[in-house]
N, C-alpha and C positions, 0 to 999 in steps of 0.2 A: 763276394757279392751280397751275402748274408749280412756281413757285419757293416756294411756300407749301408744296406735298406735300414737295418737298426739304428745305425746312427743318425740316418736321416729323420727316420720318424723320431728319435729322441730329440734331434735338434728342434723340428717344428712342433713338436709338443712343447719344448722348454721355452720357445719362442712366445708361443701364445699364452703359456702359464704366467710368464712374466708382464708380457704385453697387457694380457685381458685381466689378471689380477690388480694391476697397476691401474688401468684406465677404466676400470668400473668405479675406481674411489676418486677418480680426477687426476691422476698423476700420467702424464704423457710423456714417455720418454722418446728420445729419438731413437730411429730405427737403427742406427748403428750402434748405438749403446745396448739395445735390445738383442743385437746380433751376439754381441760379447758377452751378456748375460747369458744367453740360450746357449753358448757353445760352453762356457763354464759350466752352469746347471747339468748340459747335457753328459758332459764327461763324467761329472760327480754322480750322477745318477748311473750311468753305466759303470763306474769302478766300485760302487755301493751293491747293486746288483749281482756284478762278479763276484766279490766278496761273499755274499749270502751263498752265491751258486757253489763257489769254491770251498766253503766251509759248512754247506748243506744246512745252512739256516732256513728254517721255513720263511718264505716270502713274506708274508701279512705283517711283519712287524719293520718291515723296511721303509714303509711308509711315514711312518714315527720319524725316522731317522732322517728322512730326505725331507720332511716337512722344516724339522729344525736347521739344518745344514742349509736349505733353499732360503729359509729366514734370516739367516745369519749374513749370507752371503748377498741377499737383495739389500739387508740393511747396509752393508759394507758397500757396495758396489753403487747404490742409487743416494747415499747419504740421506735414507729418510729415518724416521723414528720406528723404534722396535715395533711398537702397535701397529704403524702401517704397514711394516713388513709383514708381520703376521697375520693382519687383515687380509692382505693381497695374496698371500700363499694358500690362506685357509679358502678363500673364495676359489681359488683356481681350483683346486683339489675337489671342493664340492662341485665344480663345473665337469669336472673329469669324471667323478663319481656318477653325475647326471648322464653324462654323455654315456658311459659305460651301462649303466642300467637302462637307458632308455633306447638309445641307438644301436650301440654295439650289440648288446643281449639279443635285442628282437632281430635284427638283421642276421646274425649268426643263427639263431634259432630257425628263422625263415629258409635258410638256405641249408641247414641241418650241418653247420661247421662246429666242431668241437673244439674245445681248449686244446688238445693233443694236437689238432690241425694247426691251429694257431703259433702252437710255440714251434712245430716243425718246419712250418712253411713261412719265409721271411715275407712273401707278399700278401699272404692272409694277414699277417702279423701288422704289416703296414696298413692294410685295409682296417683292421681292428682298430689301430692308433687314430686314423683319420675319422673312423665314426665316432670314437671317444672324444674327440676334438671339436666336434660340431658345436657344441654349447661354448667354447673357447672362442672359437671363429666367430661365434654371432655377436658376443660380446666384446671381441677385440675390434671388430667391425663398428660397433655401435660405440664404443668408449673411444677408440684412438682414430679412426676414419672420420665418424660423425661428430666426434668430440662432444658427446652428451655422457655426462656423468650420472650413474645409477644411483651411486651411493656418495652423500657428501661428505667426505671425512673429516674436513673444517667444521661442521656442524656436531659430530661427534666428539671432537675434542675440546669443544668449548664447555664451559662448566655451567651446568643450569643452577639459576639460583632459586633459592626456595623461599 
């Protein structure tokens, strides 16, 4: 059951990572394509985290590896430019970091939940993931559902004449 909760939270987070990151810059993929990307992202992230856990590597560095791998996978699966993939993933990770710092940290502090509690209890981990995903959910709704682009990537790609 713990593994199922972990995989479900990974799937939701990776779905929102791909969807929010791309929709904020005006690229809206079909939901079926986002589901495929989320499944691939989820299993890759799970594999990387398990590798780090098995070989007892400190988890802080796994974020860089995940960002690089997700950028390459996003570029290949969506056939976007490398810069577009980099921007989408970095925006998503910025939103995840904001969610951790603003929502998860404060709710956990309010209810006196420690990191050990989160790592040992799948339900608390799921709650932490959902709290972390609040900025991703907001951006996904704005960008994908309401079709509002916050960043115009085409403007960034144009060369400015001096």
